[in-house]
N, C-alpha and C positions, 0 to 999 in steps of 0.2 A: 387413371392418365396420368403419363410421361410429359412434363414440361417439357419443351422443345426449345433451345436459346435459339436468341436468331442471329441466322450466319452457320449453324451448325453443320446443317448439309452441307453448305459448301465446303466446307472445309472438309467432310467430310470425302469429297468428290473429288477435292482438291488432293487429300491423300490421295486416292483411288487413282488417278493420273498419275501423280508422281510415283508411286509403286510399281505402274505401268511403264512408266519412262524406262524407270531403271532397270525394270525388270528385263527389257526386250532394248531400250537401246534410241536414241532420237539422233538421226543426224540432219544438220542443218550444213546447204551450201551453195554459196553467191560469188561473184563476181563483180568487182565494181571496177570499171573503166572510164579513165577520165582521159580526156579529147579536146585537143581545139585547131579546130580549123582541119577538121576531118584531120589529124592525124597524132596515134593513141601515143598519148604522154606517158603514165601508170595504168598497170590492173594491177592489182591488188585478191588474191583467192582466198574466200574466206571457209574452213571446214571446221565446225563446230560439231562433235559429238559428246551426248550426255547419255549417259549412262550410269550404274555402278561397276567400284571396282571389277568385283568378280566379272563380270559380264566382260569387262574391256580385257582381264588377263584370260579369259575365256578365249578370244578374238583374238590377242596377240599382240593387243595395246597398250601393254606397258613396261612402257620407256621411264614411268619414273622411278624405278627400280635403280638404271643407271643412269639415270641423272646425277653430278655431283655434286650439282645446289642440292638438289632436295634430298639425296638418300648417303647421309657422311659413310655407308659403308661403301659405297661403290665410290667414293673419293679416295678413301685408303686403298682400296681395292686395284685403281687407276694408277696411284701413288707410285704403290709398287709396283706396276707392271713398268711403268716407265724407267725406276729406278733398275729394275730389270734389263729393261732395254738401253739404257743409257749402259752400263755395265757390259754388255755384247759388243755393244759401238765402241768400249775403251777396247776390247780384247782382239775384238778384229783391227781397231786400230794399229795397236804394238804386230802383230803377223801379218799385216801390211808391211808397214815400215821392217821389219824384222827381213821378208822377201823381199823385199826394197834393197834394201842393204847387202842384201848378201848376192844379188845378183847386178850391181852397181859395175861397175869397170873398174879392176883396181890401176890406180894411177901410180908410173915408177917415179921416183924424189925428181926425176929432172926432163928435160924437153929431150924427143927423139930425137934423132942423130939422123939421113938424108944418107 
């Protein structure tokens, strides 16, 4: 006869529940509203999704891949993109200055006579 440890049935149940939640996902939604004299002062919306990383990627919620604070690769890519944009802005600025200078009215050395 196998001896069962106290609480082992509960632990197995918890593992099953966690496995199911992570596999299927769990969404909790709620709103907190603060009012004073029937005037709404503050609304906080809380949305919580609990699921596995695989499930999150499957449903398109893989924001952590592109968050520069969570993904060092994303930070480097964002920095490179910013540098590319800065270089393009410098090039466009030079082109605008050249076009402006080319079309600016040329002034003669003195005043016009009437």
